[in-house]
N, CA, C and O atoms as a CHARMM CRD file, in Angstrom:
* protein
*
  352
    1    1 UNK  N     24.79000  -8.51000 -10.32300 PROA 1      0.00000
    2    1 UNK  CA    24.11200  -7.94500  -9.17000 PROA 1      0.00000
    3    1 UNK  C     24.91900  -6.77000  -8.62700 PROA 1      0.00000
    4    1 UNK  O     26.14900  -6.76400  -8.67000 PROA 1      0.00000
    5    2 UNK  N     24.19700  -5.78200  -8.11900 PROA 2      0.00000
    6    2 UNK  CA    24.81000  -4.59700  -7.53400 PROA 2      0.00000
    7    2 UNK  C     24.50800  -4.60700  -6.03700 PROA 2      0.00000
    8    2 UNK  O     23.34500  -4.62300  -5.63400 PROA 2      0.00000
    9    3 UNK  N     25.55000  -4.59700  -5.22400 PROA 3      0.00000
   10    3 UNK  CA    25.39300  -4.53700  -3.76900 PROA 3      0.00000
   11    3 UNK  C     25.30500  -3.07800  -3.35300 PROA 3      0.00000
   12    3 UNK  O     26.16500  -2.27200  -3.70800 PROA 3      0.00000
   13    4 UNK  N     24.26400  -2.74000  -2.59800 PROA 4      0.00000
   14    4 UNK  CA    24.10900  -1.36700  -2.11800 PROA 4      0.00000
   15    4 UNK  C     23.93200  -1.38200  -0.60200 PROA 4      0.00000
   16    4 UNK  O     23.30900  -2.28500  -0.04300 PROA 4      0.00000
   17    5 UNK  N     24.49000  -0.36800   0.04700 PROA 5      0.00000
   18    5 UNK  CA    24.42700  -0.23900   1.50200 PROA 5      0.00000
   19    5 UNK  C     23.53800   0.94800   1.84300 PROA 5      0.00000
   20    5 UNK  O     23.78300   2.06400   1.38600 PROA 5      0.00000
   21    6 UNK  N     22.52000   0.71100   2.63400 PROA 6      0.00000
   22    6 UNK  CA    21.66300   1.78900   3.12500 PROA 6      0.00000
   23    6 UNK  C     22.11800   2.13600   4.52800 PROA 6      0.00000
   24    6 UNK  O     22.25800   1.25400   5.37500 PROA 6      0.00000
   25    7 UNK  N     22.35000   3.42100   4.77800 PROA 7      0.00000
   26    7 UNK  CA    22.75900   3.89100   6.09100 PROA 7      0.00000
   27    7 UNK  C     21.72700   4.90800   6.54500 PROA 7      0.00000
   28    7 UNK  O     21.61600   5.99200   5.97300 PROA 7      0.00000
   29    8 UNK  N     20.96600   4.54900   7.58300 PROA 8      0.00000
   30    8 UNK  CA    19.90000   5.42000   8.08000 PROA 8      0.00000
   31    8 UNK  C     20.47600   6.43000   9.06300 PROA 8      0.00000
   32    8 UNK  O     21.07200   6.04900  10.07100 PROA 8      0.00000
   33    9 UNK  N     20.30300   7.71100   8.77600 PROA 9      0.00000
   34    9 UNK  CA    20.81100   8.76600   9.64900 PROA 9      0.00000
   35    9 UNK  C     20.06300   8.80400  10.97600 PROA 9      0.00000
   36    9 UNK  O     20.60600   9.23900  11.99100 PROA 9      0.00000
   37   10 UNK  N     18.81700   8.34700  10.96100 PROA 10     0.00000
   38   10 UNK  CA    17.96500   8.40600  12.13900 PROA 10     0.00000
   39   10 UNK  C     18.52200   7.57700  13.30000 PROA 10     0.00000
   40   10 UNK  O     18.56000   8.04500  14.43700 PROA 10     0.00000
   41   11 UNK  N     18.95100   6.34700  13.00900 PROA 11     0.00000
   42   11 UNK  CA    19.41800   5.45500  14.07000 PROA 11     0.00000
   43   11 UNK  C     20.76800   4.80100  13.76500 PROA 11     0.00000
   44   11 UNK  O     21.25600   3.99300  14.55600 PROA 11     0.00000
   45   12 UNK  N     21.37000   5.14100  12.63500 PROA 12     0.00000
   46   12 UNK  CA    22.65500   4.56700  12.25900 PROA 12     0.00000
   47   12 UNK  C     22.57000   3.14300  11.74400 PROA 12     0.00000
   48   12 UNK  O     23.59300   2.51000  11.48600 PROA 12     0.00000
   49   13 UNK  N     21.34900   2.63600  11.59100 PROA 13     0.00000
   50   13 UNK  CA    21.15000   1.26600  11.11400 PROA 13     0.00000
   51   13 UNK  C     21.70400   1.11700   9.70400 PROA 13     0.00000
   52   13 UNK  O     21.51000   1.98400   8.85200 PROA 13     0.00000
   53   14 UNK  N     22.39800   0.00300   9.46900 PROA 14     0.00000
   54   14 UNK  CA    22.95500  -0.28200   8.14800 PROA 14     0.00000
   55   14 UNK  C     22.30400  -1.53800   7.59200 PROA 14     0.00000
   56   14 UNK  O     22.11500  -2.51800   8.31200 PROA 14     0.00000
   57   15 UNK  N     21.96000  -1.50800   6.30900 PROA 15     0.00000
   58   15 UNK  CA    21.36200  -2.65900   5.63400 PROA 15     0.00000
   59   15 UNK  C     22.02000  -2.82600   4.27900 PROA 15     0.00000
   60   15 UNK  O     22.36300  -1.84500   3.62000 PROA 15     0.00000
   61   16 UNK  N     22.19300  -4.06300   3.86700 PROA 16     0.00000
   62   16 UNK  CA    22.76800  -4.35500   2.55300 PROA 16     0.00000
   63   16 UNK  C     21.72100  -5.07800   1.72300 PROA 16     0.00000
   64   16 UNK  O     21.10900  -6.04300   2.18100 PROA 16     0.00000
   65   17 UNK  N     21.52100  -4.61000   0.51500 PROA 17     0.00000
   66   17 UNK  CA    20.57800  -5.23000  -0.42100 PROA 17     0.00000
   67   17 UNK  C     21.25200  -5.36200  -1.77600 PROA 17     0.00000
   68   17 UNK  O     22.30300  -4.77300  -2.02500 PROA 17     0.00000
   69   18 UNK  N     20.62800  -6.14600  -2.64500 PROA 18     0.00000
   70   18 UNK  CA    21.15200  -6.33000  -4.00000 PROA 18     0.00000
   71   18 UNK  C     20.09800  -5.94600  -5.02900 PROA 18     0.00000
   72   18 UNK  O     18.90700  -6.20600  -4.85900 PROA 18     0.00000
   73   19 UNK  N     20.57100  -5.32400  -6.09600 PROA 19     0.00000
   74   19 UNK  CA    19.73700  -4.99500  -7.25300 PROA 19     0.00000
   75   19 UNK  C     20.29000  -5.73300  -8.46400 PROA 19     0.00000
   76   19 UNK  O     21.50000  -5.94200  -8.56200 PROA 19     0.00000
   77   20 UNK  N     19.41800  -6.13000  -9.39000 PROA 20     0.00000
   78   20 UNK  CA    19.92600  -6.72200 -10.63500 PROA 20     0.00000
   79   20 UNK  C     20.68400  -5.66100 -11.43400 PROA 20     0.00000
   80   20 UNK  O     20.46100  -4.46600 -11.24100 PROA 20     0.00000
   81   21 UNK  N     21.56300  -6.08100 -12.31300 PROA 21     0.00000
   82   21 UNK  CA    22.35600  -5.13000 -13.10800 PROA 21     0.00000
   83   21 UNK  C     21.48900  -4.14200 -13.88700 PROA 21     0.00000
   84   21 UNK  O     21.82800  -2.96100 -13.96000 PROA 21     0.00000
   85   22 UNK  N     20.40000  -4.58800 -14.45900 PROA 22     0.00000
   86   22 UNK  CA    19.51100  -3.71600 -15.24500 PROA 22     0.00000
   87   22 UNK  C     18.25800  -3.37000 -14.45100 PROA 22     0.00000
   88   22 UNK  O     17.14000  -3.57200 -14.92500 PROA 22     0.00000
   89   23 UNK  N     18.44600  -2.84500 -13.23500 PROA 23     0.00000
   90   23 UNK  CA    17.31500  -2.56300 -12.35900 PROA 23     0.00000
   91   23 UNK  C     16.51000  -1.35600 -12.84100 PROA 23     0.00000
   92   23 UNK  O     16.99700  -0.51000 -13.59100 PROA 23     0.00000
   93   24 UNK  N     15.26300  -1.31100 -12.38100 PROA 24     0.00000
   94   24 UNK  CA    14.35900  -0.20600 -12.71000 PROA 24     0.00000
   95   24 UNK  C     14.05100   0.58400 -11.44200 PROA 24     0.00000
   96   24 UNK  O     14.44700   0.20100 -10.34100 PROA 24     0.00000
   97   25 UNK  N     13.34600   1.67800 -11.61700 PROA 25     0.00000
   98   25 UNK  CA    12.89300   2.47800 -10.48100 PROA 25     0.00000
   99   25 UNK  C     12.01900   1.62200  -9.56300 PROA 25     0.00000
  100   25 UNK  O     12.13100   1.71300  -8.34000 PROA 25     0.00000
  101   26 UNK  N     11.15700   0.79900 -10.14100 PROA 26     0.00000
  102   26 UNK  CA    10.27400  -0.05600  -9.33900 PROA 26     0.00000
  103   26 UNK  C     11.06200  -1.08800  -8.53100 PROA 26     0.00000
  104   26 UNK  O     10.67600  -1.40600  -7.40600 PROA 26     0.00000
  105   27 UNK  N     12.15100  -1.61200  -9.07800 PROA 27     0.00000
  106   27 UNK  CA    13.01300  -2.53600  -8.32700 PROA 27     0.00000
  107   27 UNK  C     13.57100  -1.84100  -7.08600 PROA 27     0.00000
  108   27 UNK  O     13.59600  -2.41700  -5.99800 PROA 27     0.00000
  109   28 UNK  N     14.01600  -0.59900  -7.26100 PROA 28     0.00000
  110   28 UNK  CA    14.57800   0.16800  -6.15400 PROA 28     0.00000
  111   28 UNK  C     13.50000   0.46500  -5.11300 PROA 28     0.00000
  112   28 UNK  O     13.74500   0.34200  -3.91200 PROA 28     0.00000
  113   29 UNK  N     12.31400   0.85300  -5.56500 PROA 29     0.00000
  114   29 UNK  CA    11.21000   1.15500  -4.64800 PROA 29     0.00000
  115   29 UNK  C     10.83900  -0.07400  -3.82400 PROA 29     0.00000
  116   29 UNK  O     10.57700   0.04800  -2.62700 PROA 29     0.00000
  117   30 UNK  N     10.81100  -1.24300  -4.43400 PROA 30     0.00000
  118   30 UNK  CA    10.49200  -2.47800  -3.69800 PROA 30     0.00000
  119   30 UNK  C     11.47500  -2.70500  -2.55600 PROA 30     0.00000
  120   30 UNK  O     11.08000  -3.12400  -1.46800 PROA 30     0.00000
  121   31 UNK  N     12.74600  -2.43000  -2.79900 PROA 31     0.00000
  122   31 UNK  CA    13.76100  -2.61000  -1.75700 PROA 31     0.00000
  123   31 UNK  C     13.54900  -1.62600  -0.61800 PROA 31     0.00000
  124   31 UNK  O     13.59900  -2.01800   0.54800 PROA 31     0.00000
  125   32 UNK  N     13.31300  -0.36200  -0.92800 PROA 32     0.00000
  126   32 UNK  CA    13.16700   0.61200   0.16100 PROA 32     0.00000
  127   32 UNK  C     11.87200   0.39900   0.94100 PROA 32     0.00000
  128   32 UNK  O     11.82700   0.67200   2.14100 PROA 32     0.00000
  129   33 UNK  N     10.82400  -0.08200   0.28400 PROA 33     0.00000
  130   33 UNK  CA     9.59100  -0.41100   1.01300 PROA 33     0.00000
  131   33 UNK  C      9.84500  -1.58900   1.94700 PROA 33     0.00000
  132   33 UNK  O      9.35700  -1.60400   3.07700 PROA 33     0.00000
  133   34 UNK  N     10.59700  -2.56400   1.48400 PROA 34     0.00000
  134   34 UNK  CA    10.94800  -3.71300   2.32500 PROA 34     0.00000
  135   34 UNK  C     11.74000  -3.27600   3.55900 PROA 34     0.00000
  136   34 UNK  O     11.52200  -3.79600   4.65300 PROA 34     0.00000
  137   35 UNK  N     12.64700  -2.33100   3.38500 PROA 35     0.00000
  138   35 UNK  CA    13.49600  -1.87400   4.48800 PROA 35     0.00000
  139   35 UNK  C     12.81900  -0.86800   5.40800 PROA 35     0.00000
  140   35 UNK  O     12.97100  -0.94000   6.62800 PROA 35     0.00000
  141   36 UNK  N     12.06500   0.07500   4.82800 PROA 36     0.00000
  142   36 UNK  CA    11.58800   1.22300   5.59500 PROA 36     0.00000
  143   36 UNK  C     10.07100   1.35900   5.67200 PROA 36     0.00000
  144   36 UNK  O      9.57600   2.33100   6.24300 PROA 36     0.00000
  145   37 UNK  N      9.32600   0.41600   5.11500 PROA 37     0.00000
  146   37 UNK  CA     7.87000   0.44400   5.21900 PROA 37     0.00000
  147   37 UNK  C      7.18500   0.98700   3.98300 PROA 37     0.00000
  148   37 UNK  O      7.81800   1.54000   3.08300 PROA 37     0.00000
  149   38 UNK  N      5.86500   0.81300   3.96400 PROA 38     0.00000
  150   38 UNK  CA     5.07400   1.12800   2.77200 PROA 38     0.00000
  151   38 UNK  C      5.03900   2.61500   2.41800 PROA 38     0.00000
  152   38 UNK  O      4.72200   2.96500   1.28100 PROA 38     0.00000
  153   39 UNK  N      5.35700   3.48900   3.36400 PROA 39     0.00000
  154   39 UNK  CA     5.34800   4.92900   3.08500 PROA 39     0.00000
  155   39 UNK  C      6.76300   5.50300   2.96700 PROA 39     0.00000
  156   39 UNK  O      6.96500   6.70900   3.11000 PROA 39     0.00000
  157   40 UNK  N      7.72400   4.64100   2.70800 PROA 40     0.00000
  158   40 UNK  CA     9.13000   5.05800   2.66100 PROA 40     0.00000
  159   40 UNK  C      9.37700   6.16800   1.64900 PROA 40     0.00000
  160   40 UNK  O     10.16700   7.07400   1.91100 PROA 40     0.00000
  161   41 UNK  N      8.71400   6.11300   0.49800 PROA 41     0.00000
  162   41 UNK  CA     8.96600   7.12500  -0.53600 PROA 41     0.00000
  163   41 UNK  C      8.46800   8.49600  -0.10900 PROA 41     0.00000
  164   41 UNK  O      8.93200   9.51000  -0.63000 PROA 41     0.00000
  165   42 UNK  N      7.52700   8.54200   0.83300 PROA 42     0.00000
  166   42 UNK  CA     6.99000   9.81500   1.31900 PROA 42     0.00000
  167   42 UNK  C      7.74300  10.33400   2.53800 PROA 42     0.00000
  168   42 UNK  O      7.85800  11.54400   2.73000 PROA 42     0.00000
  169   43 UNK  N      8.25800   9.41900   3.36500 PROA 43     0.00000
  170   43 UNK  CA     8.83900   9.80400   4.64700 PROA 43     0.00000
  171   43 UNK  C     10.36200   9.90800   4.67100 PROA 43     0.00000
  172   43 UNK  O     10.93300  10.44000   5.62300 PROA 43     0.00000
  173   44 UNK  N     11.02300   9.40000   3.62500 PROA 44     0.00000
  174   44 UNK  CA    12.48500   9.38700   3.62600 PROA 44     0.00000
  175   44 UNK  C     13.04500   9.98000   2.33900 PROA 44     0.00000
  176   44 UNK  O     12.38400   9.99900   1.30100 PROA 44     0.00000
  177   45 UNK  N     14.27300  10.46100   2.43600 PROA 45     0.00000
  178   45 UNK  CA    15.01000  10.92100   1.27000 PROA 45     0.00000
  179   45 UNK  C     16.26600  10.05300   1.14600 PROA 45     0.00000
  180   45 UNK  O     16.80900   9.58900   2.14800 PROA 45     0.00000
  181   46 UNK  N     16.71900   9.83900  -0.08300 PROA 46     0.00000
  182   46 UNK  CA    17.83800   8.93100  -0.35100 PROA 46     0.00000
  183   46 UNK  C     18.91100   9.67400  -1.14400 PROA 46     0.00000
  184   46 UNK  O     18.61200  10.32800  -2.14400 PROA 46     0.00000
  185   47 UNK  N     20.16800   9.56800  -0.68800 PROA 47     0.00000
  186   47 UNK  CA    21.27500  10.29000  -1.31300 PROA 47     0.00000
  187   47 UNK  C     22.43200   9.32600  -1.54800 PROA 47     0.00000
  188   47 UNK  O     22.83900   8.59900  -0.64100 PROA 47     0.00000
  189   48 UNK  N     22.96100   9.32400  -2.77600 PROA 48     0.00000
  190   48 UNK  CA    24.14000   8.51800  -3.11200 PROA 48     0.00000
  191   48 UNK  C     25.13000   9.40300  -3.85300 PROA 48     0.00000
  192   48 UNK  O     24.76300  10.10500  -4.79600 PROA 48     0.00000
  193   49 UNK  N     26.38000   9.36700  -3.42300 PROA 49     0.00000
  194   49 UNK  CA    27.45100  10.15200  -4.05400 PROA 49     0.00000
  195   49 UNK  C     27.08000  11.62800  -4.17500 PROA 49     0.00000
  196   49 UNK  O     27.36500  12.27300  -5.18400 PROA 49     0.00000
  197   50 UNK  N     26.43600  12.15000  -3.12700 PROA 50     0.00000
  198   50 UNK  CA    26.07900  13.56000  -3.08400 PROA 50     0.00000
  199   50 UNK  C     24.88800  13.95200  -3.93800 PROA 50     0.00000
  200   50 UNK  O     24.59300  15.13900  -4.06900 PROA 50     0.00000
  201   51 UNK  N     24.20500  12.99300  -4.51700 PROA 51     0.00000
  202   51 UNK  CA    23.05900  13.27400  -5.39200 PROA 51     0.00000
  203   51 UNK  C     21.78900  12.71700  -4.76500 PROA 51     0.00000
  204   51 UNK  O     21.72400  11.53500  -4.42900 PROA 51     0.00000
  205   52 UNK  N     20.77200  13.57500  -4.60800 PROA 52     0.00000
  206   52 UNK  CA    19.48900  13.15100  -4.04900 PROA 52     0.00000
  207   52 UNK  C     18.65300  12.44400  -5.10700 PROA 52     0.00000
  208   52 UNK  O     18.69200  12.79000  -6.28700 PROA 52     0.00000
  209   53 UNK  N     17.91300  11.46600  -4.66800 PROA 53     0.00000
  210   53 UNK  CA    17.08400  10.65200  -5.55600 PROA 53     0.00000
  211   53 UNK  C     15.67100  11.21300  -5.64800 PROA 53     0.00000
  212   53 UNK  O     15.09800  11.62800  -4.64100 PROA 53     0.00000
  213   54 UNK  N     15.10700  11.22800  -6.85700 PROA 54     0.00000
  214   54 UNK  CA    13.71600  11.61300  -7.07300 PROA 54     0.00000
  215   54 UNK  C     12.97000  10.38700  -7.58400 PROA 54     0.00000
  216   54 UNK  O     13.05800  10.04500  -8.76300 PROA 54     0.00000
  217   55 UNK  N     12.23300   9.72500  -6.68800 PROA 55     0.00000
  218   55 UNK  CA    11.50000   8.51800  -7.07200 PROA 55     0.00000
  219   55 UNK  C     10.20800   8.82500  -7.81300 PROA 55     0.00000
  220   55 UNK  O      9.59600   7.92200  -8.38400 PROA 55     0.00000
  221   56 UNK  N      9.78400  10.07900  -7.81400 PROA 56     0.00000
  222   56 UNK  CA     8.53400  10.45400  -8.47200 PROA 56     0.00000
  223   56 UNK  C      8.70200  10.61400  -9.97800 PROA 56     0.00000
  224   56 UNK  O      7.70700  10.66800 -10.70100 PROA 56     0.00000
  225   57 UNK  N      9.92200  10.69100 -10.46000 PROA 57     0.00000
  226   57 UNK  CA    10.18100  10.93800 -11.88400 PROA 57     0.00000
  227   57 UNK  C     11.11800   9.85600 -12.41600 PROA 57     0.00000
  228   57 UNK  O     12.30900   9.84900 -12.10500 PROA 57     0.00000
  229   58 UNK  N     10.57300   8.94300 -13.22100 PROA 58     0.00000
  230   58 UNK  CA    11.38300   7.82100 -13.72200 PROA 58     0.00000
  231   58 UNK  C     12.48800   8.27500 -14.66900 PROA 58     0.00000
  232   58 UNK  O     13.52200   7.61400 -14.76300 PROA 58     0.00000
  233   59 UNK  N     12.29200   9.39200 -15.37500 PROA 59     0.00000
  234   59 UNK  CA    13.34100   9.91000 -16.26000 PROA 59     0.00000
  235   59 UNK  C     14.51800  10.39400 -15.41700 PROA 59     0.00000
  236   59 UNK  O     15.66800  10.06600 -15.70700 PROA 59     0.00000
  237   60 UNK  N     14.23200  11.17200 -14.37600 PROA 60     0.00000
  238   60 UNK  CA    15.30400  11.63400 -13.49000 PROA 60     0.00000
  239   60 UNK  C     15.96500  10.46000 -12.77800 PROA 60     0.00000
  240   60 UNK  O     17.17700  10.46400 -12.56600 PROA 60     0.00000
  241   61 UNK  N     15.17100   9.45500 -12.40700 PROA 61     0.00000
  242   61 UNK  CA    15.74400   8.26300 -11.78100 PROA 61     0.00000
  243   61 UNK  C     16.72100   7.58500 -12.73400 PROA 61     0.00000
  244   61 UNK  O     17.78600   7.13000 -12.31600 PROA 61     0.00000
  245   62 UNK  N     16.36300   7.51800 -14.01200 PROA 62     0.00000
  246   62 UNK  CA    17.24400   6.90700 -15.01000 PROA 62     0.00000
  247   62 UNK  C     18.59000   7.60100 -15.08400 PROA 62     0.00000
  248   62 UNK  O     19.62000   6.95300 -15.27500 PROA 62     0.00000
  249   63 UNK  N     18.58300   8.92800 -14.93300 PROA 63     0.00000
  250   63 UNK  CA    19.83700   9.69400 -14.92300 PROA 63     0.00000
  251   63 UNK  C     20.58000   9.45000 -13.60800 PROA 63     0.00000
  252   63 UNK  O     21.79800   9.27200 -13.60600 PROA 63     0.00000
  253   64 UNK  N     19.85700   9.44200 -12.50600 PROA 64     0.00000
  254   64 UNK  CA    20.44200   9.30800 -11.17400 PROA 64     0.00000
  255   64 UNK  C     21.03500   7.92700 -10.93600 PROA 64     0.00000
  256   64 UNK  O     22.02500   7.80100 -10.21500 PROA 64     0.00000
  257   65 UNK  N     20.44500   6.87600 -11.53300 PROA 65     0.00000
  258   65 UNK  CA    20.84800   5.51300 -11.18800 PROA 65     0.00000
  259   65 UNK  C     22.28800   5.17700 -11.55900 PROA 65     0.00000
  260   65 UNK  O     22.81000   4.16100 -11.09900 PROA 65     0.00000
  261   66 UNK  N     22.94100   5.99100 -12.36800 PROA 66     0.00000
  262   66 UNK  CA    24.36300   5.76100 -12.66100 PROA 66     0.00000
  263   66 UNK  C     25.20800   5.89500 -11.39700 PROA 66     0.00000
  264   66 UNK  O     26.34000   5.41500 -11.35300 PROA 66     0.00000
  265   67 UNK  N     24.65600   6.55200 -10.36000 PROA 67     0.00000
  266   67 UNK  CA    25.35200   6.68900  -9.07800 PROA 67     0.00000
  267   67 UNK  C     25.29900   5.40900  -8.25200 PROA 67     0.00000
  268   67 UNK  O     26.01800   5.27500  -7.26200 PROA 67     0.00000
  269   68 UNK  N     24.45500   4.47600  -8.65600 PROA 68     0.00000
  270   68 UNK  CA    24.32100   3.22200  -7.91300 PROA 68     0.00000
  271   68 UNK  C     25.26200   2.17000  -8.48500 PROA 68     0.00000
  272   68 UNK  O     24.86400   1.32000  -9.28100 PROA 68     0.00000
  273   69 UNK  N     26.49200   2.24700  -8.07000 PROA 69     0.00000
  274   69 UNK  CA    27.50200   1.27900  -8.49000 PROA 69     0.00000
  275   69 UNK  C     27.70700   0.27200  -7.36300 PROA 69     0.00000
  276   69 UNK  O     27.27900   0.50800  -6.23300 PROA 69     0.00000
  277   70 UNK  N     28.34700  -0.82800  -7.65800 PROA 70     0.00000
  278   70 UNK  CA    28.55400  -1.86800  -6.66400 PROA 70     0.00000
  279   70 UNK  C     29.26400  -1.31300  -5.43100 PROA 70     0.00000
  280   70 UNK  O     30.30900  -0.67200  -5.54600 PROA 70     0.00000
  281   71 UNK  N     28.69400  -1.56200  -4.25300 PROA 71     0.00000
  282   71 UNK  CA    29.29000  -1.12100  -2.99700 PROA 71     0.00000
  283   71 UNK  C     28.93400   0.28900  -2.57900 PROA 71     0.00000
  284   71 UNK  O     29.46800   0.77900  -1.58400 PROA 71     0.00000
  285   72 UNK  N     28.05300   0.95800  -3.30000 PROA 72     0.00000
  286   72 UNK  CA    27.70000   2.34600  -2.99500 PROA 72     0.00000
  287   72 UNK  C     26.97500   2.44300  -1.64900 PROA 72     0.00000
  288   72 UNK  O     26.23400   1.54000  -1.26000 PROA 72     0.00000
  289   73 UNK  N     27.20300   3.55300  -0.94900 PROA 73     0.00000
  290   73 UNK  CA    26.47200   3.86800   0.27800 PROA 73     0.00000
  291   73 UNK  C     25.33000   4.80400  -0.07400 PROA 73     0.00000
  292   73 UNK  O     25.53000   5.81400  -0.74900 PROA 73     0.00000
  293   74 UNK  N     24.13400   4.46800   0.38500 PROA 74     0.00000
  294   74 UNK  CA    22.97400   5.34200   0.20700 PROA 74     0.00000
  295   74 UNK  C     22.58200   5.83200   1.59400 PROA 74     0.00000
  296   74 UNK  O     22.23400   5.04100   2.47000 PROA 74     0.00000
  297   75 UNK  N     22.64200   7.13500   1.78000 PROA 75     0.00000
  298   75 UNK  CA    22.27700   7.72500   3.05700 PROA 75     0.00000
  299   75 UNK  C     20.78100   7.99200   3.05400 PROA 75     0.00000
  300   75 UNK  O     20.22900   8.54400   2.10300 PROA 75     0.00000
  301   76 UNK  N     20.13900   7.58300   4.14700 PROA 76     0.00000
  302   76 UNK  CA    18.69000   7.68100   4.26500 PROA 76     0.00000
  303   76 UNK  C     18.37700   8.68700   5.35800 PROA 76     0.00000
  304   76 UNK  O     18.80700   8.52900   6.50100 PROA 76     0.00000
  305   77 UNK  N     17.62500   9.72400   5.00300 PROA 77     0.00000
  306   77 UNK  CA    17.24000  10.74400   5.97200 PROA 77     0.00000
  307   77 UNK  C     15.73600  10.86800   6.06200 PROA 77     0.00000
  308   77 UNK  O     15.02500  10.66500   5.07800 PROA 77     0.00000
  309   78 UNK  N     15.25500  11.20100   7.24100 PROA 78     0.00000
  310   78 UNK  CA    13.82500  11.40200   7.45800 PROA 78     0.00000
  311   78 UNK  C     13.44100  12.76600   6.91300 PROA 78     0.00000
  312   78 UNK  O     14.11300  13.76000   7.19200 PROA 78     0.00000
  313   79 UNK  N     12.37400  12.82100   6.14300 PROA 79     0.00000
  314   79 UNK  CA    11.88300  14.09900   5.62300 PROA 79     0.00000
  315   79 UNK  C     11.22200  14.88700   6.75500 PROA 79     0.00000
  316   79 UNK  O     10.61900  14.30900   7.65900 PROA 79     0.00000
  317   80 UNK  N     11.34500  16.19800   6.68900 PROA 80     0.00000
  318   80 UNK  CA    10.68100  17.06500   7.65600 PROA 80     0.00000
  319   80 UNK  C      9.25000  17.30200   7.19300 PROA 80     0.00000
  320   80 UNK  O      8.99500  17.47000   6.00100 PROA 80     0.00000
  321   81 UNK  N      8.32800  17.31600   8.13300 PROA 81     0.00000
  322   81 UNK  CA     6.93300  17.59200   7.81000 PROA 81     0.00000
  323   81 UNK  C      6.70700  19.09800   7.78500 PROA 81     0.00000
  324   81 UNK  O      7.15600  19.81500   8.68000 PROA 81     0.00000
  325   82 UNK  N      6.01100  19.57200   6.75800 PROA 82     0.00000
  326   82 UNK  CA     5.69200  20.98600   6.65600 PROA 82     0.00000
  327   82 UNK  C      6.86700  21.80500   6.17600 PROA 82     0.00000
  328   82 UNK  O      7.97100  21.29100   5.99400 PROA 82     0.00000
  329   83 UNK  N      6.62200  23.06700   5.97500 PROA 83     0.00000
  330   83 UNK  CA     7.66900  23.97300   5.53800 PROA 83     0.00000
  331   83 UNK  C      8.07500  23.74100   4.10300 PROA 83     0.00000
  332   83 UNK  O      7.55500  22.85100   3.43100 PROA 83     0.00000
  333   84 UNK  N      8.99500  24.53600   3.64500 PROA 84     0.00000
  334   84 UNK  CA     9.50800  24.40400   2.29400 PROA 84     0.00000
  335   84 UNK  C     10.87700  25.03500   2.22500 PROA 84     0.00000
  336   84 UNK  O     11.27500  25.77500   3.12400 PROA 84     0.00000
  337   85 UNK  N     11.59000  24.74800   1.17300 PROA 85     0.00000
  338   85 UNK  CA    12.91900  25.32000   0.98100 PROA 85     0.00000
  339   85 UNK  C     12.77000  26.73900   0.45100 PROA 85     0.00000
  340   85 UNK  O     12.01800  26.99100  -0.49000 PROA 85     0.00000
  341   86 UNK  N     13.49200  27.65100   1.06400 PROA 86     0.00000
  342   86 UNK  CA    13.46000  29.04700   0.62700 PROA 86     0.00000
  343   86 UNK  C     14.88100  29.46100   0.29300 PROA 86     0.00000
  344   86 UNK  O     15.78200  29.31700   1.12000 PROA 86     0.00000
  345   87 UNK  N     15.09100  29.97400  -0.91100 PROA 87     0.00000
  346   87 UNK  CA    16.40400  30.49800  -1.28700 PROA 87     0.00000
  347   87 UNK  C     16.52900  31.91400  -0.76500 PROA 87     0.00000
  348   87 UNK  O     15.67900  32.76400  -1.03400 PROA 87     0.00000
  349   88 UNK  N     17.58100  32.16200  -0.02400 PROA 88     0.00000
  350   88 UNK  CA    17.77600  33.48800   0.56300 PROA 88     0.00000
  351   88 UNK  C     18.87100  34.20500  -0.17400 PROA 88     0.00000
  352   88 UNK  O     19.19700  35.34300   0.16100 PROA 88     0.00000
């Protein structure tokens, strides 16, 4: 089992959850829905070890999940509505 700590930037709330050693993207999504509600994947962003998570792409998730080691902190931020990133 892998122990992971979620730290919400919005209110500082901390939660600890466990994932099986061979977890999938769907296992991770189930945990975040349990913690943050049914629209968590749309309303929040998740960052571990300086790397942002992309839950929409299972291939990218497979690469990203190496950052989820035992005891890792996952920072949870609220997504902004509207706008887009512009490189200046």
